[in-house]
C-alpha positions, 0 to 999 in steps of 0.5 A, a space after each residue: 757410786 751407789 748414790 750415782 746409780 740411785 740418782 740415774 736409776 741404773 737398775 731400773 733402766 737395765 730392768 726395762 731394757 732387758 724386759 723389752 730387748 726386742 720391743 720397739 716403737 710405740 710398743 716400747 712406750 706402752 711398756 715403759 708407761 705400764 712399768 711406771 704406771 704413768 698416763 696422760 689425760 686429753 679430752 675427746 674434744 681435743 683429740 678431734 683437733 689432730 689432723 689424721 693425714 697430711 704434713 703436720 708440725 706439732 709444737 709444744 712446751 717441754 715441762 718434764 723431759 723425755 716423758 712428755 715427748 713420749 706421751 705426744 708420740 703415743 697420743 698422736 700414733 693412736 690417730 696416725 702412725 706416721 708420726 716422728 719426733 725431733 730428738 737430740 743425738 743422745 736420745 737417738 742412741 736408744 735403739 728401741 725408739 730410734 724409728 720414732 726419732 729424727 735426730 736434730 739439735 735445735 740449739 746447735 750452731 753447727 750446720 746439720 744438712 743431713 738432719 735438715 734434709 731428713 725432716 724436709 723429706 718427712 714433711 714432703 712425704 705428708 708425715 707428722 713431726 713433733 718439735 719442742 722449740 725450747 730444745 730443753 726442759 722447762 726451768 724455774 725462772 723468776 718464781 715460775 716454771 717456763 720454757 727458755 727462749 724458743 728456737 725458730 726451727 719450727 717456723 722455718 720448717 713450716 714455711 719451707 714445707 708449707 706445713 700447718 702447725 698444731 699447738 699443744 700445751 702440756 701441763 706437768 712439772 718436775 720435782 723441787 729437787 730438779 728446779 733447785 739443781 737447775 737454779 744452781 747449775 743448768 748442766 747439773 740439772 741435766 744429771 737429774 733428768 733420768 731421776 725425774 723420769 722415774 719419779 713420775 711413777 703413778 703420775 698423770 699429766 694433762 695435754 691440751 690441744 689447740 686448733 691447727 694453724 694453717 701454713 699460710 699464716 706464717 708464709 704471708 707474714 713479713 715479720 722474721 721467724 724469730 718474732 713469729 716463734 715468740 708469738 707461737 710460744 705465746 699462742 701455746 701459753 694461751 691454750 693453757 688458760 683456754 684462751 683464744 690464741 694469737 694466730 688464726 686457726 682452722 678446724 678439722 673437717 674430718 675427725 680423726 679415727 684411730 688406725 688401731 680401732 679401724 683394724 680392730 673393727 675390720 676383724 669384727 666386720 662382715 666382708 660383703 663384696 669387692 669393687 672392680 679394682 679389687 678393693 674389699 667392702 666391709 659391713 660394720 656396726 655403726 653403733 661401735 664407731 667412736 666419737 673421735 
């Protein structure tokens, strides 16, 4: 029993949950990252590629498990607070993060009408949705680490809701122990995923962001969704090597600015007037504005 507790880090989990009993959403992610001393690198140039408003589907490879999803939530929430991530029913049970999750099992053969409807509504409300099309963590295959076959759900939701897709590549990996367990038994390796989360202490991952792919790229093609998702996976893999992607992309015209930055600046700004419809006018120091 002691060995099991050590592998699943039961003491660490209890310590985190007790210390953050009433902490939710991105604040909980911040505290978890601080506890692990875990961080991610992303360039200012890439941050500018994140649309600050409007419906959006974010797709990425899934190299390490929970932490890469939480890193994307943290990163995108700095630009827009309406971001959610598709998560399986097990993760949805984490109450501290539930408001950031949309439950959906991409690899399930069951019809999930309510979950599908919730995703459609979120996109129709101009929110951002994160999807890992692999639906499971990357594994060792033929001497290299890669995602399994991508599920076509991201393409389906993009076409149905006329949503652009933001492709992201995450550069990270799990321990040799995880990949060894995965080679022996796929289900056995899932047992080690909690251990993999906690062995990321003092680690940093790198996130690379591609330009948004407009919805018309997917709706105008006559090829099937499964073929399009295979091409999208290839597009994401090319971002890893800073190569031109498979699909036509477009650049952001308006660069995103962190909502937290705006709120902070308003506190430090001077109220100089009010419009006829009662909107307030503030004077800000332009030298303090960010580059992204």
